[in-house]
C-alpha positions as CSV (number, residue, x, y, z in Angstrom):
1,M,-77.4,180.3,84.2
2,I,-73.9,180.2,83.3
3,F,-73.1,177.7,86.3
4,K,-76.5,176.0,85.9
5,G,-75.1,174.8,82.1
6,L,-72.0,174.2,83.8
7,N,-73.7,171.9,86.5
8,K,-75.5,170.4,83.5
9,Y,-73.0,170.1,81.1
10,L,-70.7,168.3,84.1
11,S,-73.3,165.7,84.8
12,F,-73.6,165.5,81.2
13,S,-70.0,164.3,80.9
14,A,-69.9,162.2,84.4
15,L,-72.4,160.2,83.4
16,I,-70.2,159.6,79.8
17,I,-67.1,159.0,81.9
18,L,-69.3,156.5,83.8
19,G,-70.7,154.9,80.8
20,L,-67.0,154.6,79.4
21,T,-65.8,153.3,82.6
22,A,-67.9,150.5,82.8
23,T,-67.8,149.7,79.5
24,L,-64.0,149.1,80.1
25,L,-64.7,146.9,82.6
26,I,-66.7,145.0,81.1
27,S,-64.4,144.2,78.8
28,L,-61.7,143.6,80.9
29,P,-60.8,139.7,80.8
30,A,-62.9,137.7,83.4
31,I,-59.2,136.8,84.8
32,S,-56.5,139.0,86.0
33,Q,-52.8,138.6,88.8
34,P,-54.7,140.5,92.4
35,A,-52.3,142.9,92.9
36,N,-52.1,142.9,96.8
37,I,-53.6,139.1,97.3
38,T,-51.7,135.4,96.5
39,L,-52.2,132.1,97.2
40,R,-49.1,131.9,99.2
41,D,-50.4,134.7,101.8
42,L,-54.2,133.3,101.3
43,A,-52.5,129.9,102.6
44,Q,-50.4,130.8,105.3
45,E,-53.8,132.8,106.8
46,Q,-55.4,129.4,107.2
47,N,-52.0,127.7,108.1
48,F,-52.2,125.9,105.3
49,H,-49.9,124.3,102.4
50,I,-50.1,125.2,99.1
51,G,-47.5,124.1,97.0
52,A,-46.1,123.2,93.4
53,A,-43.3,121.2,91.7
54,V,-40.4,122.2,91.3
55,S,-38.3,121.5,87.5
56,I,-34.6,122.3,87.4
57,K,-34.3,123.1,83.9
58,A,-37.0,126.5,84.7
59,L,-36.0,127.3,87.9
60,R,-31.9,128.0,86.2
61,N,-32.8,129.7,83.1
62,D,-36.2,131.4,84.1
63,P,-36.2,134.6,85.9
64,T,-40.1,135.0,86.4
65,Y,-40.7,131.0,87.2
66,R,-38.6,132.0,89.8
67,E,-41.0,135.3,91.0
68,V,-44.0,133.3,90.3
69,L,-42.7,130.7,92.4
70,A,-41.8,132.3,95.1
71,R,-44.6,134.7,95.3
72,E,-47.5,131.9,94.8
73,F,-46.2,129.3,97.0
74,N,-45.1,128.1,100.7
75,M,-44.3,124.9,100.1
76,V,-42.2,122.9,97.0
77,T,-41.5,119.6,95.5
78,P,-38.7,118.9,93.5
79,E,-40.3,117.1,90.0
80,N,-37.5,114.7,89.3
81,V,-33.6,115.6,90.6
82,M,-35.0,113.7,94.0
83,K,-35.6,110.4,92.4
84,F,-32.6,107.1,92.2
85,K,-31.0,107.9,89.2
86,P,-30.8,111.6,89.1
87,I,-29.4,111.7,92.2
88,H,-27.1,108.3,92.6
89,P,-26.3,107.6,88.9
90,E,-23.3,104.8,90.3
91,R,-23.6,103.1,92.9
92,D,-20.6,105.0,95.2
93,R,-21.3,108.0,94.0
94,Y,-24.2,110.3,94.3
95,D,-24.9,114.2,93.3
96,F,-26.8,116.7,95.0
97,T,-26.1,119.5,92.8
98,A,-29.1,119.9,90.8
99,A,-31.4,119.0,94.2
100,N,-29.7,120.7,96.5
101,E,-30.6,124.2,94.0
102,I,-34.1,123.3,94.8
103,V,-33.6,123.1,98.3
104,T,-31.3,126.4,98.9
105,F,-34.4,128.5,96.1
106,A,-36.9,126.7,98.5
107,K,-35.0,127.6,102.3
108,A,-34.3,131.4,101.0
109,H,-37.6,132.2,100.3
110,Q,-38.6,130.7,103.9
111,M,-40.7,127.3,101.3
112,Q,-41.7,123.9,103.1
113,I,-39.5,120.9,101.2
114,R,-41.8,117.7,99.9
115,G,-38.9,115.4,99.6
116,H,-40.0,113.1,96.1
117,T,-38.9,110.4,96.5
118,L,-37.0,107.7,97.7
119,V,-38.5,104.3,96.6
120,W,-39.8,104.2,93.5
121,H,-39.8,101.3,90.8
122,R,-38.8,103.9,87.7
123,S,-35.5,106.3,87.0
124,L,-33.5,103.7,88.4
125,P,-30.0,103.6,86.6
126,D,-28.7,100.8,84.5
127,W,-26.4,99.9,87.2
128,L,-29.1,99.0,89.3
129,T,-31.2,97.4,87.2
130,E,-29.0,95.5,84.9
131,T,-27.0,93.2,87.7
132,E,-28.5,90.8,89.7
133,W,-28.4,91.0,93.3
134,T,-29.1,89.1,96.1
135,R,-31.7,89.7,98.7
136,E,-29.6,91.1,101.5
137,E,-27.7,93.3,98.8
138,L,-30.1,94.9,97.5
139,M,-31.6,95.6,101.0
140,E,-28.5,97.2,101.1
141,I,-28.6,99.3,98.8
142,L,-31.3,100.4,99.5
143,R,-30.9,101.0,103.1
144,R,-28.0,103.0,102.0
145,H,-29.6,105.1,99.4
146,I,-32.7,105.8,101.9
147,F,-30.0,106.6,104.2
148,T,-27.7,108.4,102.9
149,V,-30.0,110.8,100.9
150,I,-32.0,111.3,104.1
151,S,-29.2,112.4,106.3
152,H,-27.6,114.9,103.2
153,Y,-31.3,117.1,103.7
154,R,-32.0,116.1,107.5
155,G,-33.5,118.9,109.0
156,D,-34.3,120.3,105.7
157,I,-37.3,118.4,104.4
158,Y,-40.8,118.6,105.8
159,A,-42.0,115.4,104.7
160,W,-40.7,112.7,102.1
161,D,-42.8,110.9,99.7
162,V,-41.0,107.7,101.2
163,V,-42.5,104.8,99.0
164,N,-44.1,105.7,95.3
165,E,-46.8,103.5,93.3
166,A,-46.3,100.5,95.3
167,V,-50.0,99.6,94.8
168,G,-51.2,97.6,91.8
169,C,-54.2,97.7,89.8
170,K,-55.0,95.1,92.2
171,D,-55.2,94.9,95.9
172,S,-51.3,93.6,96.0
173,L,-48.3,95.0,95.8
174,R,-46.8,95.8,92.3
175,K,-44.2,93.5,90.8
176,T,-40.9,95.3,91.2
177,I,-37.6,95.6,91.4
178,W,-37.9,95.8,95.1
179,Q,-40.9,93.8,95.8
180,Q,-39.3,90.7,94.1
181,G,-35.8,90.9,94.7
182,I,-36.5,92.2,98.4
183,G,-40.1,91.1,98.8
184,S,-43.3,92.7,100.2
185,D,-41.5,94.2,103.5
186,Y,-39.7,96.0,101.3
187,V,-42.1,99.3,102.3
188,E,-42.0,98.6,105.5
189,L,-38.6,98.5,106.0
190,A,-38.3,101.6,104.0
191,F,-40.8,103.1,106.4
192,R,-38.2,102.0,109.3
193,W,-35.2,103.5,107.7
194,A,-36.5,106.5,106.4
195,H,-37.6,107.5,110.0
196,E,-34.2,106.5,112.1
197,A,-32.6,109.2,109.7
198,D,-34.5,111.6,110.1
199,P,-37.0,111.0,112.9
200,Q,-38.6,114.8,113.0
201,A,-39.2,114.5,108.5
202,L,-43.0,113.3,107.6
203,L,-43.6,110.1,106.1
204,F,-46.1,109.5,103.3
205,Y,-47.0,106.7,101.0
206,N,-47.6,108.1,97.5
207,D,-49.7,106.7,94.9
208,Y,-52.0,108.0,91.6
209,D,-55.8,106.3,91.3
210,G,-56.1,106.3,95.1
211,E,-58.1,109.6,95.6
212,G,-61.6,108.4,95.8
213,L,-63.4,104.9,96.7
214,G,-62.9,101.7,94.9
215,E,-60.2,99.1,94.1
216,K,-56.7,100.9,94.2
217,S,-57.8,103.4,96.9
218,D,-59.2,100.3,99.1
219,A,-55.7,98.6,98.6
220,I,-53.6,101.9,99.5
221,Y,-56.6,102.2,102.2
222,S,-55.0,97.9,103.4
223,L,-51.7,98.9,103.0
224,V,-51.3,101.6,105.3
225,K,-53.5,100.1,107.8
226,D,-51.3,97.4,108.1
227,L,-48.0,98.9,108.3
228,L,-49.5,101.3,111.3
229,A,-50.4,98.0,113.0
230,K,-47.1,96.9,113.0
231,D,-46.2,99.8,114.1
232,V,-44.6,101.1,111.1
233,P,-43.4,104.9,111.2
234,I,-46.0,106.3,108.7
235,H,-47.3,109.5,108.9
236,G,-49.8,110.5,105.8
237,V,-50.9,109.4,102.4
238,G,-50.5,111.5,98.9
239,L,-52.8,111.9,96.6
240,Q,-51.6,112.3,93.2
241,M,-54.3,113.3,91.3
242,H,-53.5,113.7,88.3
243,K,-56.8,114.1,86.2
244,S,-58.8,115.5,83.4
245,I,-62.1,117.1,82.4
246,K,-63.5,114.2,81.1
247,N,-63.4,112.0,83.6
248,P,-62.7,114.3,87.0
249,P,-62.8,112.7,90.6
250,K,-66.0,113.0,92.8
251,P,-65.5,115.3,95.6
252,E,-67.8,113.4,98.1
253,D,-65.5,109.9,97.2
254,V,-62.3,111.8,98.1
255,A,-64.0,113.6,101.2
256,T,-65.0,109.9,102.6
257,N,-61.7,108.3,101.5
258,I,-59.5,111.7,103.4
259,K,-61.6,110.6,106.3
260,R,-61.0,107.2,106.5
261,L,-57.3,107.6,106.3
262,G,-57.5,110.7,108.9
263,E,-59.3,108.0,111.5
264,L,-56.1,105.9,111.1
265,G,-53.9,109.0,111.9
266,L,-53.0,109.7,109.1
267,E,-52.1,113.4,107.3
268,V,-53.1,113.4,103.7
269,H,-51.3,115.7,101.1
270,I,-52.9,116.6,97.5
271,T,-48.9,115.1,95.8
272,E,-49.4,116.4,92.1
273,M,-52.0,117.7,90.7
274,D,-52.9,118.7,87.5
275,V,-56.2,118.2,85.2
276,Q,-55.5,117.8,81.6
277,I,-58.1,119.3,79.4
278,H,-57.3,118.1,75.6
279,N,-60.1,115.2,75.7
280,G,-62.6,117.5,76.9
281,T,-65.7,119.1,75.0
282,G,-66.5,122.3,74.7
283,T,-64.5,125.1,73.2
284,Q,-61.0,126.5,74.9
285,E,-62.7,128.9,77.3
286,E,-65.7,126.4,78.3
287,R,-62.9,123.0,79.3
288,L,-60.5,126.6,81.0
289,V,-64.0,126.5,83.3
290,K,-64.6,122.9,83.9
291,Q,-60.4,122.4,84.7
292,A,-61.1,125.2,87.4
293,K,-64.4,123.3,88.8
294,V,-61.9,120.3,89.0
295,Y,-58.9,122.2,90.8
296,Q,-62.2,124.2,92.8
297,D,-63.7,120.5,94.2
298,I,-60.6,119.3,94.9
299,L,-59.7,122.3,97.0
300,G,-62.2,122.8,98.8
301,V,-62.9,119.2,99.7
302,C,-58.7,119.5,101.5
303,L,-59.8,122.5,103.5
304,K,-62.7,121.2,105.1
305,A,-60.9,118.4,105.8
306,P,-59.0,118.7,109.3
307,N,-56.5,115.8,108.7
308,C,-55.2,117.5,104.8
309,T,-53.2,119.9,104.9
310,A,-51.3,120.7,101.8
311,F,-52.2,121.0,98.2
312,V,-49.2,121.0,95.6
313,T,-49.4,121.0,91.8
314,W,-47.3,119.2,89.4
315,G,-45.8,122.4,88.3
316,F,-47.7,125.5,88.0
317,T,-47.4,126.9,84.7
318,D,-48.6,125.3,81.2
319,K,-44.9,125.9,79.8
320,F,-43.2,123.5,81.7
321,T,-45.8,120.5,82.4
322,W,-44.7,116.9,81.5
323,I,-48.3,116.0,80.1
324,P,-47.8,117.0,76.3
325,R,-44.7,114.9,76.3
326,A,-46.2,112.3,78.2
327,F,-49.2,111.9,75.9
328,G,-47.9,113.2,72.8
329,Q,-50.4,115.8,72.2
330,P,-50.6,119.5,73.6
331,D,-52.3,120.3,76.8
332,F,-52.8,123.2,79.6
333,P,-52.8,121.3,82.3
334,L,-52.0,123.7,85.0
335,I,-52.7,127.1,87.0
336,F,-51.0,129.7,85.1
337,D,-50.7,129.9,81.0
338,K,-47.4,129.6,78.9
339,S,-46.9,133.5,79.6
340,Y,-47.5,133.0,83.4
341,R,-50.6,134.7,82.9
342,P,-53.6,133.3,85.8
343,K,-56.2,130.9,84.4
344,P,-59.8,130.2,85.3
345,A,-58.1,127.8,88.1
346,Y,-55.9,130.2,89.6
347,Q,-59.1,132.5,91.0
348,A,-60.7,129.5,91.7
349,L,-58.5,128.3,94.0
350,V,-58.2,132.0,95.0
351,E,-61.9,132.3,95.6
352,V,-61.7,128.8,97.9
353,L,-58.9,130.0,99.8
354,S,-60.7,133.0,100.3
355,T,-63.8,132.1,101.9
356,A,-62.6,128.7,104.1
357,N,-62.2,128.4,107.6
358,H,-59.3,125.0,108.0
């Protein structure tokens, strides 16, 4: 009787324990950091690149930033420090200090590097923009800049964004210092010079609002098709993907665009993805779920396309993002929050990579 009573007591206790355990499990947050799995692990199983843009300030000053960056990603893009102005502040002087720090970190953690960017109409030094140049002078400045920067990192950079945002809203090149000072062939020249400087690096054209179907993506398609027809050494197109939950990209249109670029023989990288939530509707939690869906859809499209080989977010933690500064209001566009806790968007990427067959 004692044993029967004890068994009954133990069975009753076990039920209580099980009930408490279930209650605790239900009350846990929906998103938690997986103990034994990372985006990097999952991507490498797929022979795929998962990356993030790197803030030099954060890399220098935040140990948690460095730890999460190395743990979760196998590719990095310098966010600003390889652009023309910071790396070439005077006509006869280059400053590789900050960019070297990112490259050193990446190499130490076996991460591929996307060089960003060689030719852009923004982030230019005053010595360049406030002087009148002849066409020949401007060509030599650009040629020397490309050769100097690429040669400095020759063998270290996996892929370069050679020309950034050259296409305007209509089917024509944007009027920039390069287009007006050299002519529309500056794009072709830049790719040829980049290839001469490092024949092993992949060379990309990179732009925004060209991920789906429409006037801008048609113009980008025409540009790269014409370059290929001239035997210009271009290997891929970068789709920036700065989007919002209010106006998300249509996955089917992105898939069609990636496919037609692949038919030209070009790789595609998602190069600068972030997803704004401040202009969406619903509670914060609902907006974060919508954000996760955008990330999920785009990574899913990329993984299904044989020529889409990298997915890079523009930063990875809401602690360091350009969006609030640029748009003048708070936002939370990335996959980790300001305390480096994974958000629903992070879990969405984990789930897509876990079920993918790239």
